[in-house]
C-alpha positions as CSV (number, residue, x, y, z in Angstrom):
1,M,218.1,167.9,127.5
2,A,220.9,167.9,124.9
3,V,219.1,165.3,122.8
4,D,215.9,167.3,122.8
5,R,217.8,170.4,121.7
6,V,219.4,168.5,118.8
7,R,216.0,167.2,117.7
8,A,214.5,170.6,117.9
9,R,217.3,172.0,115.7
10,V,216.7,169.2,113.2
11,R,213.0,170.1,113.0
12,R,213.6,173.8,112.8
13,G,216.7,173.7,110.5
14,V,217.3,170.5,108.5
15,L,213.7,169.6,107.6
16,P,212.8,173.1,106.3
17,L,215.9,172.9,104.1
18,V,214.8,169.5,102.8
19,R,211.4,170.9,102.0
20,A,212.8,174.0,100.3
21,G,215.1,171.8,98.2
22,L,212.2,169.6,97.0
23,D,210.2,172.7,96.1
24,R,213.2,174.1,94.1
25,L,213.5,170.7,92.3
26,V,209.9,170.8,91.3
27,G,210.3,174.3,90.0
28,T,213.4,173.4,88.0
29,A,211.7,170.4,86.5
30,R,208.7,172.4,85.4
31,R,211.0,175.0,83.7
32,L,212.8,172.2,81.9
33,V,209.4,170.8,80.6
34,R,208.3,174.2,79.3
35,G,211.7,175.0,77.7
36,A,212.8,171.6,76.4
37,G,212.6,170.5,72.8
38,E,210.7,167.4,71.9
39,P,213.8,165.0,72.3
40,R,214.4,166.1,75.8
41,R,210.9,166.6,76.9
42,G,210.5,163.0,78.1
43,A,213.5,163.2,80.3
44,A,212.3,166.5,81.8
45,L,208.9,165.0,82.4
46,A,210.6,162.1,84.3
47,V,212.4,164.6,86.5
48,L,209.1,166.4,87.2
49,A,207.4,163.1,88.0
50,A,210.1,162.1,90.4
51,A,210.1,165.5,92.2
52,A,206.4,165.4,92.5
53,A,206.5,161.9,93.9
54,L,209.0,163.0,96.5
55,T,206.8,166.0,97.4
56,A,203.7,163.8,97.7
57,V,205.6,161.4,100.1
58,R,206.7,164.5,102.1
59,C,203.1,165.8,102.3
60,A,201.0,162.6,102.5
61,G,203.3,159.9,103.9
62,P,202.7,158.5,107.4
63,R,203.8,161.0,110.1
64,R,206.6,159.8,112.2
65,S,207.9,161.3,115.4
66,A,211.4,161.5,116.6
67,A,212.5,158.5,118.7
68,P,211.2,159.2,122.2
69,D,213.2,159.1,125.4
70,V,212.3,156.7,128.1
71,E,212.7,157.1,131.9
72,V,214.1,154.0,133.6
73,L,213.8,153.7,137.4
74,L,217.2,152.5,138.7
75,D,216.7,153.1,142.4
76,R,214.6,154.9,145.0
77,D,214.4,155.5,148.7
78,L,218.1,156.3,149.0
79,S,219.9,158.5,151.4
80,S,222.7,159.4,148.9
81,V,223.7,158.7,145.3
82,E,227.2,158.1,144.1
83,V,227.9,158.8,140.5
84,A,231.0,159.4,138.2
85,L,231.3,161.1,134.8
86,P,234.6,160.6,133.0
87,G,234.1,163.6,130.7
88,P,232.4,167.0,130.4
89,Y,229.0,167.3,132.0
90,R,226.4,169.8,133.2
91,V,224.1,169.7,136.2
92,L,220.7,171.1,135.2
93,D,217.5,171.9,137.1
94,A,214.0,170.8,136.1
95,R,213.7,173.7,133.7
96,G,217.0,173.0,132.0
97,G,218.9,175.8,133.7
98,T,222.6,175.1,134.5
99,L,223.4,174.7,138.1
100,A,227.0,173.5,137.7
101,D,229.3,172.0,135.1
102,G,232.8,170.5,134.9
103,A,235.3,168.7,132.7
104,R,235.1,165.5,134.8
105,L,233.5,164.2,137.9
106,K,235.6,161.4,139.3
107,S,233.4,160.8,142.3
108,G,230.2,162.7,143.0
109,R,227.8,162.3,145.9
110,L,224.4,163.7,145.9
111,R,222.5,164.1,149.2
112,A,219.3,165.8,150.4
113,R,219.9,169.2,151.9
114,D,217.1,171.4,153.4
115,R,214.6,171.5,150.5
116,G,217.1,170.8,147.8
117,L,220.2,168.7,147.1
118,D,224.0,169.1,147.4
119,L,226.7,167.7,145.2
120,N,229.9,166.9,147.2
121,G,228.8,169.4,149.8
122,V,228.0,172.2,147.3
123,P,224.3,173.3,147.6
124,L,222.1,172.9,144.6
125,T,219.0,175.0,144.7
126,A,216.7,172.3,143.2
127,E,214.8,169.3,144.4
128,T,215.4,167.6,141.1
129,V,218.6,167.7,139.1
130,L,219.7,166.2,135.8
131,L,223.3,165.1,135.4
132,A,223.8,165.5,131.7
133,P,227.0,164.2,130.2
134,E,228.3,165.8,127.0
135,D,230.2,164.4,124.0
136,D,228.5,161.0,124.4
137,V,230.2,160.4,127.7
138,E,228.6,157.5,129.6
139,L,228.0,157.9,133.3
140,A,228.9,155.4,136.0
141,Y,226.5,154.3,138.7
142,K,226.7,151.3,141.1
143,G,229.2,149.5,139.0
144,R,227.4,149.9,135.7
145,T,227.6,152.5,132.9
146,Y,224.7,154.2,131.3
147,A,224.1,156.3,128.2
148,G,221.8,159.4,128.4
149,D,221.3,161.4,131.5
150,L,220.8,160.6,135.2
151,R,217.9,162.3,137.0
152,V,218.0,162.5,140.8
153,R,214.9,163.6,142.6
154,R,214.4,164.4,146.3
155,D,211.0,163.4,147.7
156,A,209.1,164.9,150.6
157,R,210.8,162.6,153.1
158,G,214.3,163.6,151.9
159,R,214.8,160.3,150.1
160,L,216.3,160.1,146.6
161,E,215.1,158.5,143.4
162,V,217.4,157.7,140.5
163,V,216.2,157.6,136.9
164,N,218.1,157.1,133.7
165,V,216.7,159.3,130.9
166,V,217.8,157.7,127.6
167,D,216.8,157.4,124.0
168,V,214.5,154.5,123.5
169,E,216.8,152.8,120.9
170,E,219.7,153.0,123.3
171,Y,217.6,151.7,126.1
172,L,216.7,148.7,123.9
173,A,220.3,147.9,123.4
174,G,220.7,147.8,127.2
175,V,217.6,145.5,127.5
176,L,218.5,143.0,124.7
177,F,221.2,140.9,126.3
178,S,219.6,141.3,129.8
179,E,216.4,139.7,128.5
180,M,217.8,137.2,126.0
181,P,221.1,135.3,126.0
182,A,223.7,136.8,123.7
183,N,224.4,133.4,122.2
184,F,220.9,133.1,120.8
185,P,220.6,133.4,117.0
186,D,220.5,137.0,115.6
187,E,217.0,136.6,114.2
188,A,215.7,135.7,117.6
189,L,217.4,138.7,119.1
190,R,216.0,141.0,116.5
191,A,212.5,139.6,117.2
192,Q,213.2,140.3,120.9
193,A,214.1,143.9,120.1
194,V,210.8,144.5,118.4
195,A,208.9,143.0,121.4
196,A,210.9,145.1,123.9
197,R,210.4,148.3,121.8
198,T,206.7,147.7,121.5
199,Y,206.3,147.1,125.3
200,A,208.3,150.2,126.0
201,R,206.0,152.3,123.7
202,Y,202.9,150.7,125.3
203,R,204.2,151.8,128.7
204,L,205.0,155.3,127.4
205,E,201.3,155.7,126.5
206,H,199.6,153.8,129.3
207,G,199.8,154.5,133.0
208,E,203.0,154.9,135.0
209,K,205.7,156.5,132.8
210,L,208.7,155.0,134.8
211,L,209.9,151.8,133.4
212,R,211.4,149.6,136.1
213,A,214.9,148.1,135.3
214,T,213.8,144.7,136.5
215,D,211.6,141.9,135.2
216,A,208.7,143.8,136.7
217,D,208.9,145.6,133.3
218,Q,212.1,144.8,131.3
219,V,215.5,143.9,132.7
220,Y,217.8,146.8,131.8
221,G,221.6,146.6,132.3
222,G,222.8,149.9,130.9
223,T,225.8,149.7,128.5
224,T,228.0,146.6,128.3
225,R,231.0,145.3,126.4
226,L,228.5,143.9,123.9
227,Q,226.8,147.3,123.4
228,E,227.8,147.8,119.8
229,R,226.5,144.4,118.8
230,A,223.3,145.1,120.7
231,R,222.9,148.4,118.9
232,A,223.3,146.8,115.5
233,L,220.7,144.2,116.3
234,V,218.3,146.8,117.5
235,A,218.9,149.0,114.5
236,A,217.7,146.3,112.1
237,S,214.1,147.2,113.2
238,R,214.5,150.9,114.3
239,G,211.2,152.5,115.0
240,L,209.1,149.4,114.2
241,V,206.4,148.6,116.8
242,L,203.5,146.2,116.9
243,E,200.0,147.7,116.9
244,V,196.4,146.4,116.9
245,G,193.8,148.8,115.4
246,G,196.3,151.6,115.5
247,E,197.1,151.2,119.2
248,P,200.3,149.8,120.7
249,L,200.3,146.2,121.7
250,C,201.2,145.2,125.3
251,S,203.8,142.8,123.9
252,Y,204.4,140.3,126.7
253,F,207.1,137.8,126.3
254,M,208.6,135.0,128.5
255,S,211.4,132.5,128.5
256,T,209.7,129.2,127.6
257,C,206.1,128.4,126.7
258,G,206.5,124.6,127.0
259,G,204.6,123.8,123.8
260,A,202.0,126.5,123.4
261,T,201.4,130.1,124.5
262,V,198.3,131.2,126.4
263,D,195.4,133.6,125.4
264,A,196.3,136.8,127.2
265,P,193.0,137.4,129.0
266,L,193.3,134.0,130.7
267,V,196.4,135.2,132.5
268,F,196.1,139.1,132.5
269,T,192.4,139.6,132.7
270,Q,192.4,143.3,131.5
271,T,194.5,142.5,128.4
272,P,192.7,142.0,125.1
273,K,193.2,138.8,123.1
274,A,193.9,140.5,119.8
275,G,197.6,140.1,118.9
276,L,198.1,137.9,122.0
277,A,196.2,134.7,121.2
278,G,197.6,131.4,122.3
279,V,199.5,129.5,119.6
280,A,201.2,126.1,119.4
281,C,205.0,126.2,119.6
282,D,207.2,123.2,119.0
283,F,210.4,125.1,119.0
284,C,211.4,125.6,122.7
285,R,212.4,122.0,123.4
286,E,216.0,123.0,124.1
287,S,215.0,125.1,127.1
288,P,216.1,123.6,130.4
289,K,212.6,124.4,131.7
290,Y,210.7,122.8,128.8
291,R,209.6,120.1,131.3
292,W,210.1,119.9,135.1
293,T,208.8,118.3,138.3
294,R,208.2,120.0,141.7
295,T,207.0,118.6,145.0
296,L,205.8,120.3,148.2
297,A,204.4,119.0,151.5
298,A,200.7,119.4,151.6
299,G,200.7,121.1,154.9
300,E,203.3,123.6,153.8
301,L,201.3,124.4,150.6
302,A,198.2,124.9,152.7
303,R,200.1,127.4,154.9
304,R,201.3,129.3,151.8
305,L,197.8,129.3,150.2
306,G,196.2,130.4,153.5
307,V,193.8,127.4,153.6
308,K,193.3,124.8,156.4
309,E,194.0,121.7,154.4
310,V,194.9,120.6,150.9
311,A,192.9,117.4,150.3
312,A,192.6,117.7,146.5
313,I,193.2,120.2,143.8
314,D,191.0,120.5,140.7
315,V,192.6,122.2,137.6
316,E,190.7,124.2,134.9
317,R,192.5,124.1,131.6
318,D,192.5,126.0,128.3
319,K,192.4,124.4,124.8
320,F,196.2,123.6,124.9
321,G,196.0,122.1,128.4
322,H,197.5,125.0,130.3
323,A,196.4,125.2,134.0
324,I,194.4,128.4,134.2
325,R,192.7,128.0,137.6
326,F,193.3,125.8,140.6
327,T,190.5,124.9,143.0
328,V,191.9,123.7,146.3
329,R,189.5,121.4,148.3
330,G,189.7,120.5,151.9
331,S,188.0,120.7,155.4
332,G,184.7,121.5,153.8
333,E,186.0,124.6,152.0
334,N,186.9,125.3,148.4
335,R,189.1,128.1,147.3
336,T,190.0,129.0,143.7
337,F,193.3,130.6,142.6
338,Q,194.2,132.1,139.2
339,G,197.3,130.4,137.8
340,L,199.8,133.2,138.5
341,D,198.4,133.6,142.1
342,F,198.8,129.8,142.7
343,R,202.4,130.0,141.4
344,R,203.1,133.1,143.5
345,A,201.8,131.4,146.7
346,W,203.7,128.2,146.0
347,N,206.9,130.1,145.5
348,D,206.6,132.3,148.6
349,G,209.7,131.6,150.6
350,A,210.6,128.6,148.5
351,G,214.2,127.7,147.5
352,K,215.2,128.0,143.8
353,E,214.8,124.2,143.2
354,E,211.4,124.2,144.8
355,Q,209.8,127.0,142.9
356,L,207.3,126.5,140.2
357,P,208.8,127.9,136.9
358,S,205.3,128.4,135.5
359,P,201.6,127.7,136.4
360,W,201.4,125.1,133.7
361,A,200.8,121.9,135.7
362,R,200.5,119.1,133.1
363,Q,199.9,116.6,135.8
364,L,199.1,117.3,139.5
365,E,198.8,114.7,142.2
366,V,197.9,115.2,145.9
367,T,198.9,112.4,148.3
368,R,199.4,112.1,152.0
369,G,203.1,112.8,151.4
370,G,202.6,116.0,149.5
371,V,201.7,117.7,146.2
372,R,203.6,116.7,143.0
373,I,203.4,118.8,139.8
374,D,204.8,117.7,136.5
375,G,204.9,121.0,134.6
376,A,206.1,122.8,131.5
377,G,207.5,126.1,130.6
378,F,209.1,129.1,132.4
379,G,207.1,132.3,132.8
380,H,203.5,133.5,132.4
381,G,203.1,131.9,129.0
382,V,201.8,135.0,127.1
383,G,203.3,136.4,123.9
384,L,206.7,135.7,122.5
385,C,208.5,132.5,123.7
386,Q,212.2,133.3,123.8
387,Y,213.5,129.8,123.5
388,G,210.9,129.2,120.8
389,A,212.1,132.3,118.9
390,A,215.6,130.8,119.1
391,G,214.3,127.4,117.8
392,Q,212.5,129.1,114.9
393,A,215.6,131.1,114.0
394,K,217.7,127.9,114.0
395,A,215.1,126.4,111.6
396,G,215.7,129.3,109.2
397,R,212.9,131.7,110.1
398,G,213.5,135.5,110.0
399,W,212.6,137.9,112.8
400,R,209.5,139.0,111.0
401,E,208.2,135.5,110.8
402,I,209.0,134.9,114.4
403,I,207.1,138.0,115.5
404,G,204.2,137.1,113.2
405,H,204.0,133.7,114.8
406,Y,203.6,134.9,118.4
407,Y,201.7,138.1,117.9
408,R,199.2,137.0,115.3
409,G,196.9,139.8,114.1
410,A,199.2,142.6,115.1
411,Q,200.7,144.9,112.5
412,L,204.3,146.2,112.3
413,V,204.3,150.0,112.0
414,K,207.2,152.3,111.8
415,R,206.7,155.1,114.3
416,W,210.1,156.8,114.3
């Protein structure tokens, strides 16, 4: 990729020049000390000390890598892919070899062909191709524009997968206003950028490398008319990620906690509590989902839960009162559901106004007429509360304070 080649040139060219310049500065300073008279010796020693300090930072400072690229899954299982590039581009194979190039691609269609692909009917002898725009041209796909490159891969069935390969900081600019309203305070948006960067880094180092462009991971909308503002907000914390014990945090976040967040292991059983402990939050009251009520016929809930009858429901709670587990009783059988599983079953096939925004049932009542839940919050309840972050920002807190409130015990570390 072009980005990788630029980084490689920086590592091979610019950084050695910087190191050489520092070495020359140290040598010059030493000669000044040896040759200077007493009145000038102090100044020469100061120069030597500064040069030595720079050299020490160079040699002993924390090692940082270049900002990584991320791979964002946009689509899969397609028969064809339509893409446009309004400026110069190249088509590369998996090894970086050039298969085609052009000054502009007004309308390009990629389709499976034999064991490879074709572009507008022209065979490409590769099962994976990279459409690589040049000169910062943004490509167009399905009504959206994207920075970086577009990778199209043909699977064994001849179906196509589409992935945006993009610098992580540019990716975050495409996530920011997809995950948090653009009219939220800047300090809340900066906190969101740190949470999103940390989550992306966690995913880069754990499990599946492809980040989904939906709320299954982080909602990603490519470049928008607000991209420059998003880039500026993201740049305020460039390279900063949250870690616990030197390892990246799985920095969950959600819309509205409803008054308190939840200890991570109570919701995501394989996730450690460190950095993701539940905390009180009195800042998300402006959220439309801060409090809500939902009702459902008992028979319909029984069908969705896969039980014979819902006669009563017992709720197990955490220290803040969150509903963690639901035990459904009826017809001589008891079945227990984790909070997210209960919410998922309730919402299966439900209309928007019927769905549970969160598992937090503050009050739950079962009658002959149905099941009524008076609840709080929107989302799983773990990590940063977005409306809470906005409330804290309006109260004058900066993004570092906001991050520190929701991810207690985690450290901010600059990794690129």
